[in-house]
N, C-alpha and C positions, 0 to 999 in steps of 0.2 A: 787442526781446526782452521778454517778459513775465515777471513775477515770480510767476506762479501755480505752485503745486506740482504735481507729476505726479499723475494720478488714483490713488486707492488701490484696489487690486484686492482682492476678497474672498479669504480664505484658501482654498487648494485643499483639497478633501476628501481625507482620508487613506484609503487603501484598507483595507478590513476583511479581514484575512487569516484570521479565525476561520472554521473550517468548522462547518457545522451538525452537531448530534449525530446526526441521521438519516443523513447521508452517512457519518459515521464508522462508525456501526453497520452500514450496508450494506457498507462496505468490509471490515469485520472478518468479517461473515458470508460474503461472497464469498471472502475469503482462507481461511476454514475449509473451505469447499466445495472450493477448489483444493488443499487439503492432502490430500484423500482420494485422488486419483490418485498422489500422491507416496508415501502410505502403502502403497497397493497395489503400487507399483513396488518398494518396499523388501521387502515380503512375497514377491512372486513372484520377484524377483531373488535373495533369500536362499534360497528353495526351490530355484531353478534351480542356484545355486552349490553348495548342500549335496548335491544329487542327483548331479551330474556332476563337480563339482570346478571347473567353469568355467561361465560364463554361456552357455547355448545360443544359437547365432547367430540363431535364429529369434525369440527373445523379447527379445534385447538392445535393438533399437530402441524397443520398447514400454517397457522399463524406463527407458531414457534419457529418453524423452518424458515419462513419468510423473514422473521426478525433476525435470525442467525445469519442469513445471507445478506441482509441489509447492514448488519454490523460488520460483516466481512468487507462490504463495499466501503464503509467509512474507514476501516483499517487500511484498505488499499489506497484510498485517496490520501490518508494521513502519511502513509509510507512514501508515496510518490512525492509529496510536497516536502516533508521533513528530510527525506533521504537525498534530496538533490543537493549536490555540493557545487559551489561556485568554482569555475575554472581558475587556476592560479594566474596571478597577474603577470603579464609579460613586460619585460623591459623594452624600451624603444630602440635599444642598440642592437 
């Protein structure tokens, strides 16, 4: 047996989880665009309910689809804002 120490491995690089500002801005813009069908679904669903007292069966699937897309837009905006990590602080040296 030899008394040599085991080889020293270099430290593993830590993954950088910070997202670029451009990707965050793109996600927010895409989320705002996805909010528009949800807004239309609310408007047309509200008009349909106020006219007949219940949602007309021919427009109901479109209202539901618009609401789902709008919820996706809210989720995308939320993920863009909450998922953004601050870059690590750098020392002045």
